[in-house]
Each structure stands twice: as structure tokens, then as C-alpha cells.
N, C-alpha and C positions, 0 to 999 in steps of 0.2 A: 504493500500500500504506500509506504513512505519511500521505499527504495526506488520505485518507478517514477516518483515525482508528480504523478497525475492526481493523486488524492491524498489530502492531509487529514490525519485523525483529528476529531474535534472532542469537546468535553464529554459527549455521550460515548464516543469510542473508548476514551481513556477510562471512563466510569465503568463501562461494561467489562473491560479487561481487568481493572482493579478488583471488581466484584468476583470475577472468575478466579484470579490468583488467591484471593482470600478464602473462597470456597474450597480451594485445593490445599489451604493451609500454608501457602507460600506468601507470608506477610512481607518478607524482605523484597520480593519482586514487586509487590503492590506498592511499597514505599518508593522504590526506584522509579516506578511509573509516575507516581505523584510528582517526583522531582523533574521527570522528563516533560510533564505537562507544561511547566513554566518555560523550560528550554525551547519548547515548540511554540511558544507564544500563546499557550492555552491556560488560562487562569484556573488553578485548582479550586474546586467548589466544595460546599459543605457536605454533599452526598458522598464524595470520594473520601473525605476525611472521616465521616461517620462510619463508612464501610470498614475502613482499616482499623479505626479505634475499637469498633465492635469486635472485629476478628482478633485483635491483640488481647482484648479483655477475655474473650472466650478461651484463648490459649494461655491464660494466666500471665501474660506479659504486660502487667498493669503499669509498671513504671514506663515502659515504652509507649503505652497508650496515653499516659499523662503527659509525656514529653511531646507527643504529636499534638495533643490538645493545646499545650502551651504555644507550640509553633503556629498552630491554626489561628490562635488569638493574636499573636504577633503579626501575622499576615493581614489582620483586619477582618478575618472571617468569623462572624458571630456564631457561637454554638447555639443549638436548639435543644428541644426536649429529648430528641433522639440521641444527641451527643451525650447529654448528662445521664440518660437511662443506661447507655452502654458503659459509661464509666462507673456508675453506681453498681451495676451488675458485676463488672469486673473486679472492683475492690471487695465486694461481698463474696465473690467466688473464692477469694484467698483469705477471708476472715478479717479484712481491714474495715470493720463496721464503723469505727470512729470517723474514718475518711469518708465513708458513705454518708453519714449524717452531715459532715462538713460540706460535701458536694450538694446535698439537698438544700442546706441553708444558702449556699452560694447561688444556686440556680434560682431560688425564690428572690434573692436580693437583686438578681439580674432581670427580674420580671419574666422569668421563664417558668411557666406553671407546670408543676408535676402532674402526671396523669396516673391512672389506676395502676399501670405497669410499674411506674417509679415506686409507688408506695408498696406494692406487692413484693417487689424485690427486697425492700428494706424490712418489711414485716417478716418475710421468710428467713432472712439472714439473722435478724435479732432473735427470732424464736429458736433457730438452730444453735445459737450461742447461749440459750437458756435465759435470755433477757426478755421474758414475756411481758413484764410490766412496761418496758420501753416500747415493745411492739404494740401493746394495747394503746399506748399514747399516740403512736403513729396512726393507728386506725381511727382514733378520736380526731386527730388532725385532718384526716381524710374527710370525715363528716363535716368538720368545721369549714372546709374549703369547698363543700358541695360535691365532693367526689364519693359516690356510693361504693362502699366495699363490696366485692363480689365473692363468689364461691371460693376462688383461689385465696383471697385475703383471709377469709374465715377458716378455711382448711389449715392454712399455715399457723394461724393463732391457736386453733384447737390442737394441732400437732405439738406446738410449743408447750401447752399445758400438759399434754399427755407425757411428753418427755420428762417433765418435772414431777410426774405422778399426781398432778393436781386435777383429778378426774371430775370433781364437782364443777370446777371452772370450765373444763373442756365440755362438759354436758350443757352448761349454760350457753356456751357459744353455739353448740349444736341446736339447742332449743330456739335460740335467737334466729338462726338460719331458717328453721321450720316456720317461725312466726312471720318471717318476711316473704313467705311463698315457696316456690319450688327452687330453693337454693341448694338444698342438700343433694349431693350426688353419691355415686358408689364409693368414691375416694373418701368422702366425709365419713361414711359409715365404717370403712376400713380403718381409718385413723382412730375412731372412737373404740371400735372393737379391739384393735391392737392395744390401745391404752388400758382398756379394762382387763384384757388377758394378762398383760404384764403386771397389772396391779392385783392379780389373782381374784378378779371379780368376774368369773366366767359366766355366771347367770345374767349379769347386766349386759355382757357382751352378746350373749345368745338372744336376749330380748331385742337388741338393736338389729340383729340378723333377722329375727322373725318379723320385725316391722318393715323391713326393706320392700317386700312385695306390695305392702299397703301404700307405699310411696311411689310405686311404679318403678322400683329399682331392682335390677337383676344382680345377685351376688356374683363376683368374679372369682378367679382362682386364688387371688390374695385373700379374699374374705374367707373362703373355705380353709385355706392353709392355716391362716391365723387361728381360726376357731378350733380346727382339729388339733393343732399344736397345744392350744389352751386346754382342751379337754384331756389330752394325753398327760400334760403336766399336772393337771388336777386329779390324775388317776381315774378319770371317768371314761374308761376305754370303750364301753358299750355305746356311749353317746358319740364318741369320736368315730367309731365304726359306722354308726347309723348315718352320720353326717357325710362320711366318705362315700357311702352307697348313694345317698341323696345327690351328692355332687356328680357322680357318674350318670345318674338318672337324668340330670338336668343338662347333660352334654358337656360338662366341664371335665376335661381330661387331666388327671393328676400329673404333676411334674416331679422332677427329682427332688 
């Protein structure tokens, strides 16, 4: 294309190639293309930067992503919500949650408004760190900003409570989801069932399982595996065997 001299690549061409290299995991080639854009008199754009920043974050090359972010700002290219979402996801992936909250504060101060994805990433990261009180504060912040928490938000919060063994609080989140309409999904039930089983509350876990069809939900292999394991650990082998047979009857094939 370039060698023949007949057709010069434009911003769209470079953007497509950058996306392709990032999808292949070749971030260095994508960054080189970004540099070549300017050499060819083609101004690098926000989409190209966002693509590479997101790819670097997913590959846990967060410092490189932050360096590229700084370079972008120096060039006078204003970040958007996609930029910040990628950076927040990246720092959360490696447990740098303090940096995630700093980025959230920074984006708000720049009048870039977080969306539900931004908040969900933060809630999930904080819950995995066992910081459920902080995660709950983020959920409250969402509501204050007029952003309605979704199933992913509440599932993360519920999982956080389950990881801490705070099953009453986890059930309150589950009940809140029910009160808001059809927010509960199979994963919601799996999270609560797993929490109850780990807390040796197998009957409560089984009650959630029995309520699933009433909510139009079909138990999956995770549901059955968790409950069967729970019954076995409670030495209630007859119920475990019954559930195993039921699982096969429903077309769920046991895994290893």
C-alpha cells in the first residue's frame, strides 16, 4: 500500500491495524504503529490510544498503560470514559485498588462521568480484597449519581459478603435484587448457594436451589456441583446421590 506510493494509510487504516496487533497480543507492534502514524502525517487519535491502553491493562502491563496515558495527555488528546475504564480495570487486575479509587476521583474532577462498567469494576475489585464496606459505599455513590446498579454490581457485592462469611448481609443483597424485579440470575443463586455451603448451612443452600425454578431459572453444572459437594461434606450422601441423579435427568452432564 505504502511501498507502491499510490495509496497512503489514513487514521482508520492505522486504527484497524493497531486493533489487530492488540488482539494478537502484540502490544509493542501496536505502539510502533502509533509512532508511525505521526511520521506519516496522520495524527494519533483517542481510539488508537484507548485500544492499546486497554490491551496493556489486560496483559497486566499497567505501568506501560499509565505511561501511554501520560503521553496521550501531553499530546493534547483528552481521555474519555473508555480510557479511564481501561485503566481502572487494569490496576484492579493487579490489586492496585488505591490507584483505582484515585483514577475514579481524577476522572470525576475532569468532568468525565463514570458509567455502570466503571463502578462494577471497582465494586468487584474491592469485594475480592475483602473490602465490602468500601464496595457498598461505591454502590451508594452509584445511586447518588443516578446510575442504577445492575445484576453484575449486586452479584459482586453478594460474593464479597459470602467470602467474608457474612451470609445475612449476602441474603439481604439477594432479597434486594428480588424486590427490584427480575435481577436475580443463575450466577446470583450460585454465589449464595456456595456461600451457604461453605458456611455449613446446607439446608439454606438447598432452599435457594428449590426456589430457582419458581424464578424461571435453570440450575447449571456449578449449582449442582456446589450442592452435591455441600451434601457430601455434611455426610448426607443419600441427598447428594439423589441430586446427582436429578442432574443427569435434567440433561446436565457431570464433569471431572
